[in-house]
Structure formats: structure tokens, C-alpha cells
C-alpha distance (Angstrom), angle and dihedral (degrees) to the residues before:
residue distance angle dihedral
X1 . . .
X2 3.79 . .
X3 3.73 91.2 .
X4 3.76 93.9 47.5
X5 3.79 89.3 52.5
X6 3.79 92.5 52.8
X7 3.84 91.8 45.1
X8 3.82 89.7 54.7
X9 3.78 92.3 45.9
X10 3.81 90.7 52.2
X11 3.79 90.8 47.8
X12 3.85 90.6 51.3
X13 3.86 94.6 47.5
X14 3.73 102.9 37.6
X15 3.86 100.9 32.1
X16 3.85 95.0 -123.3
X17 3.82 88.0 138.0
X18 3.71 82.9 103.0
X19 3.68 111.5 75.1
X20 3.90 95.6 -129.8
X21 3.84 126.2 41.8
X22 3.74 115.5 -146.9
X23 3.75 118.0 -162.3
X24 3.72 118.1 -135.6
X25 3.83 87.9 178.8
X26 3.78 136.4 23.4
X27 3.84 114.9 -64.0
X28 3.83 87.5 -124.9
X29 3.81 133.0 30.3
X30 3.76 111.6 -81.6
X31 3.84 139.2 163.3
X32 3.74 111.0 -107.7
X33 3.78 99.5 -96.9
X34 3.84 90.6 52.5
X35 3.78 92.5 43.2
X36 3.86 89.3 56.4
X37 3.91 88.7 52.9
X38 3.82 92.7 48.6
X39 3.87 91.6 46.2
X40 3.84 90.2 50.6
X41 3.78 91.4 47.9
X42 3.80 92.2 49.8
X43 3.73 88.5 55.3
X44 3.80 98.5 42.1
X45 3.74 105.4 34.5
X46 3.80 111.9 111.5
X47 3.73 98.9 -148.2
X48 3.82 90.0 50.5
X49 3.81 88.2 51.4
X50 3.81 91.5 50.8
X51 3.78 93.2 48.0
X52 3.84 91.9 48.7
X53 3.89 88.6 49.5
X54 3.85 88.6 49.9
X55 3.81 90.8 53.9
X56 3.77 91.3 51.2
X57 3.79 92.7 49.2
X58 3.87 90.0 53.2
X59 3.69 89.7 51.4
X60 3.81 90.8 57.4
X61 3.92 91.5 39.0
X62 3.87 89.0 58.0
X63 3.89 90.6 66.4
X64 3.76 92.2 48.2
X65 3.93 94.8 48.4
X66 3.81 89.9 52.8
X67 3.83 97.6 48.3
X68 3.78 128.1 91.7
X69 3.83 117.9 -100.2
X70 3.75 114.9 -101.2
X71 3.86 116.3 -82.2
X72 3.76 116.6 -111.7
X73 3.84 125.6 -126.8
X74 3.63 122.0 -163.1
X75 3.91 146.5 161.3
X76 3.72 129.1 -139.8
X77 3.79 142.7 178.6
X78 3.85 115.7 -140.2
X79 3.80 129.1 -163.1
X80 3.77 97.8 -5.4
X81 3.88 109.4 170.2
X82 3.82 110.8 -118.3
X83 3.82 96.1 -150.8
X84 3.82 93.8 64.1
X85 3.82 107.9 3.3
X86 3.73 89.8 -142.5
X87 3.79 122.8 149.7
X88 3.75 96.7 -151.0
X89 3.69 100.7 54.1
X90 3.80 103.9 74.2
X91 3.79 126.2 46.6
X92 3.79 92.4 -140.1
X93 3.90 96.1 52.1
X94 3.76 109.3 116.2
X95 3.74 140.2 176.4
X96 3.71 103.3 -147.2
X97 3.83 137.3 -165.1
X98 3.84 119.4 -168.3
X99 3.80 140.3 179.1
X100 3.80 122.6 -154.0
X101 3.76 132.3 -168.3
X102 3.86 127.3 -169.8
X103 3.84 114.5 -146.1
X104 3.81 115.6 -164.6
X105 3.84 113.6 -138.6
X106 3.82 115.8 -78.8
X107 3.80 111.4 -70.3
X108 3.85 98.1 10.0
X109 3.78 93.8 107.1
X110 3.84 93.2 48.2
X111 3.85 90.1 49.6
X112 3.82 92.5 48.5
X113 3.78 90.9 49.8
X114 3.82 92.0 45.9
X115 3.75 90.7 51.8
X116 3.84 92.1 56.7
X117 3.83 91.9 45.9
X118 3.81 90.5 52.5
X119 3.90 88.7 48.0
X120 3.65 88.9 49.8
X121 3.92 90.4 51.5
X122 3.82 88.9 47.1
X123 3.85 90.9 51.0
X124 3.83 89.5 49.5
X125 3.80 88.6 53.5
X126 3.84 90.8 49.4
X127 3.90 87.1 48.0
X128 3.86 85.2 53.0
X129 3.78 92.8 51.9
X130 3.74 92.8 46.6
X131 3.74 90.4 54.4
X132 3.73 91.3 49.2
X133 3.73 90.4 47.6
X134 3.80 92.0 51.7
X135 3.81 90.6 47.2
X136 3.77 91.5 52.2
X137 3.71 92.0 49.3
X138 3.79 94.6 50.9
X139 3.80 89.1 46.7
X140 3.84 92.4 50.8
X141 3.84 90.0 51.0
X142 3.81 91.9 42.6
X143 3.76 95.3 54.2
X144 3.86 92.2 41.9
X145 3.85 86.1 50.9
X146 3.91 88.4 51.8
X147 3.80 90.3 51.0
X148 3.86 92.7 51.0
X149 3.90 87.5 47.8
X150 3.77 90.0 50.7
X151 3.96 90.3 44.4
X152 3.87 87.1 54.8
X153 3.82 89.9 50.3
X154 3.82 92.2 52.0
X155 3.75 90.7 41.8
X156 3.78 90.3 56.0
X157 3.90 90.1 50.2
X158 3.73 88.5 49.6
X159 3.82 92.4 49.6
X160 3.85 90.7 49.0
X161 3.77 91.2 46.5
X162 3.79 92.0 48.9
X163 3.76 93.2 49.6
X164 3.79 89.4 53.0
X165 3.80 91.9 47.1
X166 3.90 89.4 48.6
X167 3.80 89.7 54.7
X168 3.73 90.6 47.6
X169 3.78 89.2 51.5
X170 3.77 92.7 48.9
X171 3.78 91.2 50.4
X172 3.71 92.4 49.4
X173 3.68 93.6 48.6
X174 3.91 91.9 46.9
X175 3.84 87.8 55.5
X176 3.75 93.9 45.5
X177 3.80 96.8 -112.6
X178 3.82 95.7 104.2
X179 3.77 141.4 54.3
X180 3.89 124.6 -113.2
X181 3.74 89.4 -132.8
X182 3.78 87.9 65.0
X183 3.87 89.4 61.9
X184 3.80 90.4 49.2
X185 3.74 93.8 50.0
X186 3.73 91.4 48.2
X187 3.84 92.4 50.0
X188 3.85 90.1 47.7
X189 3.79 91.4 53.1
X190 3.74 90.1 45.4
X191 3.79 89.8 52.4
X192 3.75 90.8 50.6
X193 3.79 92.4 51.4
X194 3.83 91.2 50.0
X195 3.84 90.3 53.1
X196 3.86 87.7 47.9
X197 3.77 89.7 54.0
X198 3.86 93.9 50.8
X199 3.83 88.3 53.8
X200 3.80 93.6 46.2
X201 3.77 91.7 51.7
X202 3.65 89.4 52.3
X203 3.86 91.6 52.1
X204 3.81 89.1 46.8
X205 3.80 93.5 58.1
X206 3.85 93.5 43.4
X207 3.75 91.7 52.4
X208 3.73 91.0 48.6
X209 3.90 87.5 52.4
X210 3.76 89.4 47.4
X211 3.82 92.7 55.4
X212 3.82 90.6 46.9
X213 3.75 87.7 52.3
X214 3.74 95.2 50.7
X215 3.72 91.2 48.4
X216 3.80 86.1 49.8
X217 3.84 95.2 -131.7
X218 3.77 120.8 177.3
X219 3.78 92.1 -137.8
X220 3.86 139.0 26.3
X221 3.79 113.4 -88.4
X222 3.76 124.8 -179.5
X223 3.80 116.4 -113.3
X224 3.75 124.4 -150.3
X225 3.91 111.1 -131.0
X226 3.81 123.5 -136.6
X227 3.73 106.9 -105.7
X228 3.83 106.4 162.1
X229 3.81 106.8 46.5
X230 3.82 114.3 165.6
X231 3.79 120.1 -132.6
X232 3.74 103.1 -97.5
X233 3.86 96.2 -151.4
X234 3.87 92.4 -155.9
X235 3.79 117.5 -169.8
X236 3.88 104.0 -165.1
X237 3.67 128.9 -159.5
X238 3.71 104.1 -144.2
X239 3.72 98.8 -166.3
X240 3.86 94.2 45.6
X241 3.89 88.3 50.2
X242 3.82 91.4 50.9
X243 3.78 90.2 52.8
X244 3.87 91.3 48.1
X245 3.90 89.8 48.6
X246 3.86 90.9 54.5
X247 3.73 92.4 50.7
X248 3.83 101.2 36.6
X249 3.81 106.5 29.3
X250 3.90 105.9 114.8
X251 3.80 95.2 -142.3
X252 3.85 89.5 55.1
X253 3.81 87.1 53.5
X254 3.76 89.3 48.8
X255 3.70 92.5 49.2
X256 3.82 92.3 52.1
X257 3.76 93.0 49.7
X258 3.85 90.6 48.7
X259 3.92 87.7 53.2
X260 3.81 91.1 51.1
X261 3.84 91.4 44.7
X262 3.87 89.5 52.9
X263 3.77 90.8 46.5
X264 3.82 91.6 53.9
X265 3.83 86.0 48.0
X266 3.79 90.5 58.6
X267 3.78 91.3 49.3
X268 3.88 89.6 48.8
X269 3.87 91.1 48.3
X270 3.78 89.9 53.0
X271 3.74 92.2 51.2
X272 3.80 89.3 55.8
X273 3.73 86.8 75.6
X274 3.78 86.2 70.4
X275 3.79 117.0 74.5
X276 3.89 124.9 -112.2
X277 3.77 114.6 -126.0
X278 3.74 125.9 -127.6
X279 3.94 114.4 -160.7
X280 3.73 118.7 -162.0
X281 3.84 129.6 -174.9
X282 3.78 121.0 -176.7
X283 3.79 136.0 -179.5
X284 3.84 116.1 -152.8
X285 3.94 119.4 -159.9
X286 3.90 118.2 -154.3
X287 3.79 125.3 -163.6
X288 3.78 123.1 -138.1
X289 3.77 113.5 -79.3
X290 3.86 118.6 -151.9
X291 3.80 89.4 -17.8
X292 3.84 92.4 -51.9
X293 3.80 115.5 127.5
X294 3.88 105.4 -137.8
X295 3.73 127.8 -156.1
X296 3.85 118.2 -107.5
X297 3.96 116.2 -118.1
X298 3.76 130.6 -121.2
X299 3.71 118.2 -159.0
X300 3.72 136.8 -179.6
X301 3.72 133.1 -177.0
X302 3.82 139.0 -175.8
X303 3.86 118.0 -152.3
X304 3.64 128.3 -175.3
X305 3.79 135.7 -179.6
X306 3.83 116.5 -115.3
X307 3.83 113.4 -136.9
X308 3.76 94.8 -143.7
X309 3.68 98.0 142.0
X310 3.79 95.5 57.2
X311 3.72 95.8 137.7
X312 3.92 90.5 61.2
X313 3.75 100.8 30.9
X314 3.79 120.8 21.7
X315 3.74 94.1 25.7
X316 3.85 95.5 50.5
X317 3.81 90.9 46.9
X318 3.85 93.1 51.3
X319 3.87 89.4 49.8
X320 3.74 93.4 50.1
X321 3.76 90.5 47.0
X322 3.81 91.4 50.7
X323 3.80 88.7 50.4
X324 3.80 91.8 51.1
X325 3.78 87.7 50.2
X326 3.74 91.2 54.3
X327 3.77 92.0 48.7
X328 3.84 89.0 51.5
X329 3.81 91.8 49.5
X330 3.83 92.9 50.2
X331 3.86 92.2 45.6
X332 3.79 89.4 51.5
X333 3.85 91.9 47.6
X334 3.81 90.1 47.8
X335 3.73 90.9 55.2
X336 3.81 94.1 46.1
X337 3.83 93.2 45.6
X338 3.92 91.0 51.0
X339 3.78 95.9 48.1
X340 3.87 100.2 75.6
X341 3.72 91.0 51.8
X342 3.80 94.7 48.1
X343 3.89 88.9 49.0
X344 3.85 92.3 46.4
X345 3.81 92.8 48.2
X346 3.90 91.7 49.9
X347 3.81 92.7 43.6
X348 3.88 89.5 51.2
X349 3.78 93.1 48.1
X350 3.80 91.7 49.2
X351 3.85 93.8 48.1
X352 3.76 94.3 44.5
X353 3.84 92.0 46.1
X354 3.83 89.2 52.9
X355 3.73 88.3 50.6
X356 3.82 90.5 52.5
X357 3.88 89.6 46.6
X358 3.73 93.9 53.5
X359 3.84 91.4 44.9
X360 3.74 91.0 56.3
X361 3.95 95.9 42.3
X362 3.77 95.5 41.8
X363 3.73 100.9 36.1
X364 3.76 122.3 9.2
X365 3.88 99.1 40.1
X366 3.88 91.3 47.7
X367 3.79 90.0 50.6
X368 3.82 91.4 43.4
X369 3.73 91.9 52.0
X370 3.85 90.7 52.2
X371 3.74 91.0 49.1
X372 3.87 90.9 48.0
X373 3.79 92.4 51.0
X374 3.74 94.5 44.9
X375 3.73 96.6 45.9
X376 3.84 90.9 47.7
X377 3.72 91.6 52.7
X378 3.71 93.0 44.8
X379 3.71 94.4 49.0
X380 3.80 89.2 54.1
X381 3.87 91.0 60.3
X382 4.00 90.5 38.1
X383 3.78 96.8 -109.2
X384 3.89 98.0 124.1
X385 3.81 129.1 37.2
X386 3.73 121.8 -103.0
X387 3.89 90.6 -112.6
X388 3.74 92.0 56.4
X389 3.77 93.8 50.9
X390 3.76 96.0 45.6
X391 3.78 92.8 48.3
X392 3.81 90.5 52.0
X393 3.87 91.8 53.5
X394 3.83 93.1 47.2
X395 3.82 92.1 43.0
X396 3.88 90.3 54.9
X397 3.83 94.1 55.7
X398 3.90 92.9 41.0
X399 3.71 87.0 55.3
X400 3.68 90.7 52.3
X401 3.75 90.3 49.5
X402 3.83 91.4 50.3
X403 3.74 90.0 53.0
X404 3.71 90.4 51.9
X405 3.73 91.0 50.3
X406 3.75 90.5 56.8
X407 3.73 91.3 48.1
X408 3.81 93.2 54.7
X409 3.82 89.5 44.9
X410 3.72 89.3 56.4
X411 3.91 92.1 55.0
X412 3.85 89.5 45.5
X413 3.79 94.9 51.2
X414 3.84 89.0 46.8
X415 3.77 89.6 56.6
X416 3.68 90.4 46.4
X417 3.83 92.5 49.1
X418 3.83 91.1 50.2
X419 3.79 92.6 50.0
X420 3.97 85.7 57.0
X421 3.85 90.7 44.2
X422 3.81 90.7 50.2
X423 3.79 95.6 -122.5
X424 3.82 143.4 5.4
X425 3.64 122.0 -30.7
X426 3.73 107.2 -86.6
X427 3.80 121.9 -133.6
X428 3.78 94.3 -97.2
X429 3.77 89.7 61.0
X430 3.81 97.1 57.2
X431 3.68 139.3 26.3
X432 3.78 120.9 -91.7
X433 3.90 99.8 -103.1
X434 3.90 88.6 55.6
X435 3.82 97.1 54.0
X436 3.73 119.5 111.8
């Protein structure tokens, strides 16, 4: 009863009372360009299409499982003498037509139909989980793609800066104010940056291909990377999110429906101890015998199976079904017990990554900017070495890149968290200015 109550609660809260969920919006929060990619993937992905077809087939199967078997129509000949094979020789000879109908024991059909309905609900939950997983994968690649694009942008800035520094070093050397080794060092750093650019361009194309693959496109189509993400500033309520996960996580729903399905299986196995009924009605036509017009016969019979081999049949089936129910309960509990830890780990990662991002933006980058300006000015008047100046310039842009890495990681972990929650973070999981 407890699992049925939770299932009904979930159906009311999440709207899974309908067998198949359709998404008007992305399963997870996403900026508009990413939302368009996810929506396209949900339509085009072949695995999603097959799961949707499976849900629809189970809806139809539920009607079949709850219906009576087809009645049987037959003809027969009764008491036909074998010495003459004549129908007008013996009074008991009949040509018979009959109809028979099997009636499963009371409640069996309803339980069979309910089992398929629960199976359809479970499959719909699996479909929901698959959509969330696909959305999470696309989001992860999309944000990684954005970081590579941002890396390329900073790499281009580094190359431009190094080219300028190389020209300055060459000018200083030509006037006798600089060292030749400064030129060599600048050219080596420039060469390393060019090599880095080649590798980043390769990653850029690979990630574009990966996004096209996940969307299941028939042809390559360019993808615009996210380059100007805003700091989300999420303030997450871990306990509220854990509660949301237990209610909305699709695999929890699937587990509950499995438990109910196995419970109905136990009830059905117990009803197998009771016999099914086979009702037969027949009409027998008799010919005239020796000029006498004989009345036709009406016959009716009731046949039932006798469960004499209960120990080997019904008993074994009931035992197996009860074992399956225990497996379903343990599987459900395992999912529910693991969810709080998954949510807590992701919330911790998001919170700590946000702290790291703020540390870089508010402190390290500010200090690096001061160091870069100071060292550049000092190098111009010969107060610092070339190596110190160039390291300060590179360090500043590397800090900017690290901050961007943290920013994209926050968005990735948010998508991963929402896949565990079963949907976008609800209002109780974040402060008002972060919603949406």
C-alpha cells in the first residue's frame, strides 16, 4: 500500500498520470540556443523515437490484456453409426453446432490489464530519464564547446600580444637596450601558442561533430558556441533539492511502477490457484428416424481446470513472483538511498566552483592585471627583466581562462544536477533572482 500511495502522489504532482510525457520546453534549464538544440535532438534522436513507440504500443496492449479471449465456434457429429454412416438411422445421431467461451477467474483480467498499464507508466518514466540524459549530454558538450571557443579567443589574444612583445624585443635589441635571448624566448612562446591554436581548432571541430551526432543530424551543420555566459550566482537549498529529486527523478518513478507491477503479479499468481471457467452451449439437430420427427437437442456444459499440481505450478510461480517483487523493492530503495548523496555532491561542486570563480574574478585577476601593467611599464624603462614581464602578461590571460573554465563548469554541473532532479531547479532550490 505504501508504494501505491507514493505512486499516486507522484502521478498527481508530476502529471505522469498520462502515459507519455511530451516536453513543450527543454527537460532542463537551457539558454535559448541550447534549448533549440535539445528540442531538435528530442525530435530526431532514434532511441527516443523507439522508446516513444514502445510506450504507445503498451497503451494499446493494455486493452488487449484486459479483454476476454475470443469465443470458439465449432461443429460436431454425435453418435453416427459406423456400419452405415447414416444420420436418419439412430435416434441419438446429431449434427451439432456449439459456441464456447473461456472466462478467467474473477479479477484476473483486471490485474493483467493493470500490469500492462503499470508497465507503460514505467516505460514512460524510462523515456523521461532518457530525454534528461540526452539533454544533459548535449549540455555538457555544448558548454565544453563554449570553453574551447573561449580558449581560442584568449589564445588569439595571447598570440597578438606575443607578436607585439616580439617586435618590442627586436626593437630594443636593435637599439642596444635589449638582449637577443629575449627575442628567442618570445619566439618560442609564440610557437607554443600557435601549436596550442592548432589543437584547439581540432577540438572545436570534434565538438561540433559530437553535437551534430547527439542531435542525430543527417548532415554536418555549424553550431554557434556560447561565449558570453553570465555568472548564475546560484544559492542552492540542498534539502529542498533532495526532496525534489525523490519526487521528480524519473528512475524513482520507474522503480515505484515496477514495485506495483510486481505486486499485481503476486495477486495474479494467487488467483491462479482458482480455476478458469469454460462455458459451452451447443445445439444438436436430429433427422427423422423411421418417419418419426425427433426433437433437436440443446446442450450446455461448464468446464474448469483443476489445480492439482499446485506445488510444481502455482506454488512455484507465486514464489518466483514474490522474489521479483523483492528485487523491485530493493532496486527502488537503492535508487532512493543514492539520490541524496548524488544531489549533495553536485550541490557541493556547484557551490565550491562558484567560490573559485569569484576568487579568480574578484581577487586573482585584479592582482594579475596590476602586475601585468606594472611589469610592462617597468620593462619599458629597464627596471624588470623580459622574463618577468612576459610571465605577467601570460599569467593574466591564463587566469581569465581559468575563471571561464569555472564558469562553464558551473553550467555543466547545473545541467547534471537537473538531470538527477528530473527537471529544472524549482523555486525552493534557488533564490528568486536566479530563477528562470
